[in-house]
C-alpha positions in Angstrom: 16.2 8.7 4.6 12.7 8.3 3.1 12.0 9.9 -0.2 8.3 10.7 -1.0 7.6 10.2 -4.7 4.8 10.0 -7.1 4.0 7.0 -9.6 5.8 8.7 -12.7 7.4 6.2 -14.9 10.9 7.9 -14.5 10.8 6.9 -10.7 11.4 3.3 -11.5 13.4 1.2 -13.4 16.9 -0.3 -13.5 18.9 3.2 -12.6 16.7 3.7 -9.5 17.1 -0.1 -8.4 20.9 0.3 -8.7 21.0 3.7 -6.8 18.8 2.0 -3.8 21.1 -1.0 -4.0 24.4 1.3 -3.7 22.5 3.5 -0.8 20.7 1.2 1.6 20.0 4.1 3.8 17.7 5.5 1.3 13.9 4.2 0.8 11.3 5.1 -1.5 7.6 5.6 -0.4 5.1 6.0 -3.2 2.0 8.5 -2.9 -1.2 6.9 -3.9 -2.4 7.3 -7.6 -4.7 10.1 -6.3 -4.7 11.5 -3.1 -5.6 15.1 -2.7 -5.4 15.1 1.3 -1.6 14.5 0.7 -1.4 17.4 -1.8 -1.5 20.8 0.4 -2.8 23.2 -2.6 -5.9 21.1 -2.7 -6.9 22.3 0.7 -7.3 25.6 -0.7 
């Protein structure tokens, strides 16, 4: 399972690394710092 996340500071750290280690089926993909093309509301 792939989870798309932003670069918020609470999306990193030891709790996240531990959760990913316990659940090898999870993978985190981070959005770029600023990418209006990936934000649907920016199209309007």
